[in-house]
C-alpha positions as CSV (number, residue, x, y, z in Angstrom):
1,M,9.4,-25.0,8.3
2,S,5.5,-24.8,7.2
3,G,4.7,-22.8,4.2
4,R,3.8,-19.6,5.8
5,A,7.0,-19.7,8.1
6,A,9.3,-20.5,4.4
7,V,7.6,-17.1,3.1
8,I,8.3,-14.8,6.5
9,A,11.8,-16.4,6.7
10,A,12.6,-15.5,3.4
11,V,10.8,-11.6,3.1
12,L,12.3,-11.2,6.7
13,A,16.4,-12.3,4.5
14,L,15.2,-9.5,2.3
15,A,16.9,-7.2,4.8
16,P,18.5,-5.1,6.2
17,L,15.5,-2.7,5.6
18,P,16.9,0.9,6.3
19,A,13.8,2.4,8.0
20,A,12.4,-0.3,8.5
21,A,15.0,-1.7,10.9
22,D,14.3,1.0,12.9
23,C,10.6,-0.6,13.9
24,D,10.5,-2.2,17.9
25,P,11.0,-5.4,17.4
26,D,9.0,-5.7,21.2
27,A,6.3,-2.8,19.3
28,T,2.7,-4.7,18.5
29,Q,1.5,-5.9,15.3
30,T,0.0,-2.6,14.6
31,E,2.7,-0.8,15.6
32,L,4.9,-2.6,13.0
33,N,3.1,-2.7,10.4
34,A,2.4,1.3,11.5
35,C,6.1,1.1,11.1
36,T,6.5,-0.6,8.1
37,G,4.0,1.5,6.9
38,A,6.4,4.1,7.4
39,A,9.2,2.9,5.8
40,F,7.9,1.6,2.1
41,A,6.4,5.4,2.5
42,A,10.4,6.8,2.8
43,A,11.8,4.7,-0.1
44,D,9.1,5.7,-2.7
45,R,9.9,9.0,-1.9
46,A,13.3,8.8,-2.1
47,L,12.4,6.4,-5.4
48,N,10.2,9.4,-6.5
49,A,12.2,11.6,-6.7
50,L,15.2,10.5,-8.2
51,Y,12.6,9.0,-11.1
52,A,11.7,13.3,-11.5
53,T,15.7,13.5,-11.8
54,T,16.1,11.1,-14.1
55,R,13.4,12.6,-16.5
56,E,14.9,15.9,-15.9
57,R,18.3,14.6,-17.2
58,L,16.4,12.8,-20.3
59,A,14.6,16.0,-21.3
60,G,15.8,16.5,-24.7
61,D,15.9,13.1,-25.5
62,A,12.0,11.8,-26.4
63,P,13.0,8.1,-27.4
64,T,14.5,7.1,-23.9
65,L,12.3,9.1,-21.6
66,R,9.4,6.9,-23.3
67,L,11.7,3.6,-22.5
68,L,12.5,5.3,-19.1
69,T,8.6,5.9,-18.3
70,V,7.7,2.1,-19.6
71,A,10.3,0.6,-17.7
72,Q,9.1,2.9,-14.6
73,R,5.9,1.3,-15.0
74,A,6.6,-2.2,-15.6
75,W,9.0,-1.8,-12.7
76,V,6.6,-1.1,-10.0
77,A,3.8,-3.6,-11.7
78,W,6.8,-6.5,-10.8
79,R,7.8,-4.6,-7.4
80,D,3.4,-5.0,-6.6
81,A,3.1,-8.4,-7.8
82,E,6.0,-10.0,-6.7
83,C,5.6,-8.6,-3.2
84,D,2.2,-10.1,-3.4
85,L,3.6,-13.0,-3.7
86,A,6.0,-13.4,-1.1
87,A,3.0,-11.9,1.4
88,A,0.4,-14.9,0.0
89,G,1.4,-17.4,2.3
90,V,-0.2,-14.8,5.1
91,A,-2.8,-13.5,3.4
92,G,-5.5,-12.4,6.1
93,G,-3.3,-12.5,8.5
94,S,-2.5,-9.3,10.5
95,I,1.1,-9.6,9.4
96,Y,0.5,-8.7,6.4
97,P,1.2,-6.1,5.9
98,T,4.5,-6.4,8.0
99,I,5.3,-8.7,5.7
100,R,4.5,-7.4,2.6
101,G,5.2,-3.9,3.3
102,Q,9.6,-4.9,4.3
103,C,9.1,-6.6,0.5
104,L,7.6,-3.2,-1.1
105,T,10.3,-1.8,0.5
106,A,13.4,-3.4,-0.1
107,L,12.1,-3.7,-4.1
108,T,12.3,-0.2,-3.7
109,A,15.2,0.2,-1.7
110,A,17.0,-1.8,-4.5
111,R,15.5,0.3,-7.3
112,V,16.6,4.0,-6.0
113,A,20.2,2.3,-6.1
114,D,19.5,1.7,-9.7
115,F,18.2,5.3,-10.1
116,H,21.6,6.2,-8.3
117,R,24.3,4.5,-10.5
118,Y,21.9,6.3,-13.9
119,L,22.6,9.6,-12.3
120,S,26.6,9.0,-11.4
121,C,27.4,7.8,-15.0
122,G,31.0,8.9,-15.7
123,E,31.9,9.8,-19.5
124,G,32.4,6.8,-22.0
125,D,30.1,4.3,-19.9
126,L,27.9,3.0,-22.3
127,S,26.0,1.0,-19.9
128,C,24.1,3.8,-18.6
129,P,21.0,5.2,-20.4
130,L,21.4,8.8,-19.2
131,P,24.1,11.5,-20.7
132,P,27.0,12.3,-18.4
133,Q,26.9,15.4,-16.3
């Protein structure tokens, strides 16, 4: 398998991608790029909403709120760098936005799951950074 094919296979293995899976496999590359971009935008909106809710829950806990902010900024930087790396094999090609977008969507969906877990911690869950509600 060539380097590019390996990168494509590795990124596609990140599926299932909830919204990206709705892209028409017979679409043009431009349409696939747009569809993948829309899938990432939806995942990013969900993440931003959960992040805001999490910040609200931590409003009275300044030290933990600072930790959340640092962690989220570091995570965004890591996500973007990881997806740059994942799509490096197709850099400059017309498929680059699709490959990078699929990676961004998959990693963002995983982070959304993290925030859902934070927001649903039960009483006595010592691994949870948020107070129970």
